[in-house]
C-alpha positions in Angstrom: 0.0 0.0 0.0 1.0 3.6 -0.6 -1.0 6.4 1.1 0.8 9.3 -0.5 2.1 9.2 -4.0 2.3 11.5 -7.0 1.9 8.7 -9.5 1.0 11.2 -12.3 4.3 12.9 -12.0 6.7 10.0 -12.5 8.5 9.8 -15.9 6.6 7.1 -17.8 3.6 7.8 -15.5 1.2 5.5 -17.2 3.5 2.5 -16.9 4.2 3.3 -13.2 0.5 3.7 -12.6 -0.3 0.3 -14.2 2.4 -1.4 -12.2 1.2 0.2 -8.9 -2.3 -0.9 -9.7 -1.0 -4.4 -10.2 1.3 -4.7 -7.2 -0.5 -2.7 -4.5 -3.7 -3.5 -2.7 -4.2 0.3 -2.5 -2.4 3.4 -3.8 -3.5 7.0 -2.9 -2.6 9.2 -5.8 -2.5 12.8 -4.5 -2.6 15.7 -7.0 -1.1 19.2 -6.6 -4.0 21.2 -8.1 -7.6 20.9 -9.0 -6.8 21.2 -12.7 -4.2 18.4 -12.3 -6.8 16.2 -10.7 -9.2 16.8 -13.5 -6.5 16.0 -16.1 -5.2 13.0 -14.3 -8.7 11.5 -13.8 -9.2 11.8 -17.6 -5.9 10.4 -18.7 -5.5 7.4 -16.3 -8.0 4.6 -16.6 -9.9 4.0 -13.3 -8.5 1.2 -11.1 -10.2 -0.2 -8.0 -6.9 -0.2 -6.2 -5.9 3.4 -7.0 -7.7 6.4 -5.4 -7.1 9.7 -7.2 -7.9 12.8 -5.2 -8.0 16.6 -5.7 -5.7 18.8 -3.8 -3.9 22.2 -3.9 -0.3 21.9 -2.8 0.8 24.8 -0.5 4.0 25.3 -2.4 2.0 26.4 -5.4 -1.0 27.8 -3.6 -0.1 31.4 -4.6 0.0 30.3 -8.3 -3.2 28.4 -8.3 -5.4 30.4 -5.8 -7.9 31.0 -8.6 -8.6 27.3 -8.6 -9.9 27.2 -5.0 -13.6 27.3 -6.1 -13.0 24.4 -8.4 -11.4 22.4 -5.6 -14.3 23.1 -3.2 -16.6 21.7 -5.9 -14.5 18.7 -6.4 -14.4 17.8 -2.7 -18.1 17.2 -2.8 -17.6 14.3 -5.1 -14.7 12.5 -3.4 -14.1 10.7 -0.1 -10.5 12.0 0.4 -8.5 15.1 -0.4 -4.8 15.6 -1.0 -2.3 17.0 -1.1 -3.3 20.1 0.9 -1.9 21.9 3.9 0.5 24.7 4.9 4.2 25.3 4.4 5.9 27.9 6.7 9.4 27.3 5.5 11.4 30.4 4.4 11.0 29.7 0.7 7.2 29.9 0.8 6.5 32.1 3.9 5.8 35.1 1.7 2.6 33.4 0.5 1.5 32.0 3.8 -1.6 34.1 4.0 -2.8 32.7 0.7 -2.0 29.2 1.9 -4.0 29.7 5.1 -7.0 31.1 3.2 -7.1 28.0 1.0 -6.4 25.4 3.7 -9.0 27.0 6.0 -11.6 26.8 3.1 -10.7 23.2 2.5 -11.1 22.2 6.1 -14.4 24.1 6.4 -15.7 22.5 3.2 -14.8 19.0 4.5 -16.6 19.7 7.8 -19.7 21.0 5.9 -19.8 17.8 3.8 -19.7 15.5 6.9 -15.9 14.9 6.9 -13.2 13.8 4.5 -9.9 12.1 4.9 -7.1 14.5 4.0 -3.4 14.0 3.2 -1.7 17.0 4.8 1.5 18.8 4.2 2.6 20.6 7.4 6.2 21.7 7.1 7.0 24.3 9.8 3.3 24.9 10.1 2.0 22.1 12.5 0.4 24.4 15.0 -1.5 26.4 12.4 -2.7 23.1 10.8 -4.0 21.9 14.2 -5.7 25.2 14.8 -7.8 24.7 11.7 -8.8 21.3 13.0 -9.9 22.9 16.2 -12.0 25.4 14.3 -13.8 22.7 12.4 -13.7 19.5 14.6 -16.0 17.6 12.2 -13.6 18.0 9.3 -12.8 14.2 9.2 -9.5 12.4 9.4 -6.1 13.9 9.0 -3.1 11.9 7.6 0.0 13.9 8.3 2.3 13.2 5.3 6.1 13.0 6.0 5.7 14.7 9.4 8.7 16.9 10.3 7.6 18.9 13.3 8.9 18.8 16.8 8.3 16.0 19.3 5.8 18.3 21.1 4.0 19.0 17.9 3.9 15.3 17.1 2.3 14.6 20.5 -0.2 17.3 19.9 -1.1 16.0 16.4 -1.5 12.5 17.8 -3.8 13.9 20.5 -5.9 15.3 17.7 -6.3 11.8 16.3 -4.0 12.3 13.4 -2.6 9.5 11.4 0.9 9.6 9.9 2.2 8.4 6.5 5.9 7.7 6.2 8.2 6.3 3.6 11.8 5.1 3.1 13.2 8.5 2.7 12.2 9.5 6.2 14.8 7.1 7.7 17.6 9.0 5.9 17.9 11.4 8.8 18.3 11.0 12.6 15.3 13.4 13.1 13.1 11.4 10.8 13.9 8.2 12.6 13.3 9.8 16.0 9.9 11.1 14.9 8.9 7.7 13.3 9.8 6.0 16.6 7.6 8.3 18.5 4.5 8.0 16.4 1.5 5.9 17.6 2.2 2.5 16.2 -1.4 1.9 15.3 -1.7 5.1 13.3 1.3 4.8 10.9 0.7 3.9 7.3 3.2 3.6 4.4 3.8 6.2 1.7 6.4 6.7 -1.0 5.9 10.4 -1.9 7.4 9.5 -5.2 8.8 10.7 -7.4 9.8 13.6 -5.2 11.2 11.5 -2.3 14.5 9.8 -3.2 16.8 7.2 -1.6 20.3 6.9 -3.0 19.4 9.4 -5.7 16.5 7.3 -7.1 12.8 8.1 -6.7 11.0 5.9 -4.2 8.5 3.7 -6.0 4.9 3.2 -4.9 5.5 -0.5 -4.1 8.1 0.2 -1.4 6.1 -0.7 1.7 8.6 -3.4 2.8 11.4 -0.8 2.8 9.3 1.3 5.1 8.7 -1.8 7.3 12.4 -2.5 7.4 13.1 1.0 8.5 10.4 0.9 11.2 11.3 -2.6 12.6 14.4 -1.6 14.7 12.6 1.5 15.9 9.6 -0.5 17.1 11.7 -3.4 18.3 10.1 -6.0 16.1 11.0 -7.9 12.9 10.5 -6.4 9.4 7.8 -9.0 8.8 6.0 -7.9 12.0 6.3 -4.3 11.0 4.9 -5.0 7.5 1.9 -6.8 9.1 1.3 -3.8 11.4 1.4 -1.5 8.4 -1.1 -3.7 6.6 -3.5 -3.7 9.6 -3.2 0.1 9.9 -3.8 0.5 6.2 -6.9 -1.5 6.3 -8.2 0.5 9.3 -7.5 3.8 7.6 -9.2 2.6 4.4 -12.3 1.7 6.4 -12.3 5.3 7.8 -11.9 6.7 4.3 -14.8 4.6 3.0 -17.0 6.0 5.7 -16.4 9.5 4.4 
């Protein structure tokens, strides 16, 4: 399984898509803009094992702000949304007000519709993300993608009921390993974040769950096989929540 993947942005995207549909029980294809969602949904043949969702990535929020109304329309017809969120890093801080407007509208719309499952980007913005959850407590279920906040922020996110999607690239840093070790073991699911995430200079592929399990195993004090089984159980539980949306 892969709970956060930009399948449409790999080189040879159609071939990777077909291979992911064949190998994985489930792949969550997150898109970066409403128009990208519309185009990807047209180009790629539907697969029962691939979920394609609309999003508006905070890194391009200022460039695609005019697509917000389209995104809010699209949310009504799907059970999950992603990638959305906030990015407070120096490179994107100048556009933070635009990001907050868009993310706040997405959370409010999700609550209005009875809840959605969201794949959320929260780089240097965890507290503001959680504040939006508090404003709209019926927004649904949050899956924090490649979480990189502090231990205190991780604890706060877990207290809000957040899930966490992590992939092989997270284990490349000591901070990533420490955060993975501190996550609630029953709310961690695998992701690739491919093709953006890379290990040894190569994009992580959507069928890399066992590499994630191998990275988690020593942190959790269990075997890679046991970690893989735990990720599978967690994935099934999260999919059940998604289907209820």
